[in-house]
C-alpha positions, 0 to 999 in steps of 0.5 A: 154073682152081683160082682160078675153082673156089674163087671159085665155091665161095666164092660158093655157100657165101656164097649158101647161108649167107645164105639160111639166115640170112635164113630163121632171122631171119624165124622169130625175128622172127615168133615173138618178138612172140607171146612178148612180148605181156606181157613180153620176159623171163620170169625169172631162172634159178638153175642147178646146171649143167655144160657140155662140148663135142665139137670137131673140126678138119677139112681137106677130107675129113681129120679132124685132131683131135677131142675124145675123152671118154676123154681129158682130159675134165674132171670137177666134183663127179663130173659131166663138164664145167665148172661153168656160170655160175649165172645166166641169163635165160629167155623167156616160153613159149606152151604148150597142154595138151601142147605148147610153143614158146619162145625159148631162149638160152645161152652159155659164156664163156672156155672153155679146152680144151687138148691136143685129141687127134689123130683116131686111127689106132688107137682108144683102146679098142684101145690100152687092151686092148693095155695091159691085156695088156702091163701098160703105162701109156701109149700114143701117138696119131697121125692115120690114115696117109692123113691124115699123108701129106696133111698132109705134102704139103699142110699142113705145108710152109706152116709148116716147112722141107723139112729139118724135114719130112724129119726129123719124129719117127716118131710126130709128130701134130697137136693144138690148143688152144681158148679160146672164148666162144659165145652162141646164140639161137633158137626152139624147139618141143616137147611134154611129158607133163602130170601135173596142172596144174603138173607136166610129164614128159619135156619135149622140144624142138627148135629153130633159131637163130643163134650168135656164136662167138669162137675163139682157136686154137693148132695144135701139131705134137707130137713125140709125143702121149702118153696116160698111162693112169689106173687105179683099184684094184678091191675084189679088188685088181685094177687097172682103167682109170679115165677120163679119161686124160691126153693131152699134146702133147710138145714142141709146135711152134706152127704157127699162132695164129688168132683169129676171130669168126663168126656161125653157124647153131645147132640146139638140142635140149632134154630135161627129165625133170621140170618144175614150173611155177607163176605165180611159179616154174619148177623143173626136174630133170635137163635136157640141152641141146645146141647145134651151131655150125659154122664155116669158117675162111677164114684164108689161113694155114690154107688147104692147098696144094690149096685146102682150108679149115680147118673147126672144129665144136663141139657144146656140151652143157649138163647141168642137175641142178637149176634154179629160175626166179624169174618176174617 
């Protein structure tokens, strides 16, 4: 009966995603010829930009691990995230006096994220408050109690022996590492506030498209997941918390190494504070881009004993401080 139920569930998922892909492809194919009346590529964009992501790992109704902005968030030149490749392409835009539509494209290459923390039993803010009162310098993170019970009954027995299972350390936790390359292509519609012939304020766009994501994932069983708290000294000499704090999987036992490439539906959001458009160039200042890509991993090694599959979600953010586009 369980096999039949899983087979029906898989057929429904396949049918559901196939219809979505067909709809998106239809939208892209119908839109691109309009954009390509004169040219396919509008120009080359030079950008000062950063990228970061929100990632999580879910088994059924249980969230196992997730990105936390207060832990291990990289910073570059005072901005959150990693520096993006400085060159990309742009597509032609069709615009009226206050609306626009345009194909969009973005990518990340060989992005590495290590020691993604457990979805916590106790929030980071609560732990920091406790440390402020006690003067401590670190704390441990674990999954919520009902998730720990689920993992011991349905997930961990696939990877470790019963004796290891019964002798797990008190504060054991699961963390994971990602090495990722992702590409998204879609079509966007939006509006802006025109100022004169060339200037646009508060440009906002929403889009839908397809993505290709390549993930190399390492899932670790940690003796403990320990967060070392960072402090800064205020002008009055008092110590204050300073994010990001350093989270580390202690004595990791690798449960699984999985690699997969998957096509996925992507949704896009674009917000720009200021844009100047001329015949030969486009300047933008302070732009935020967001693309969401969901993937469901069907690898049998990660399927739980009760038939749940691992789901990895990524929301990819891009922050562009300043960009210049040379238009062909």
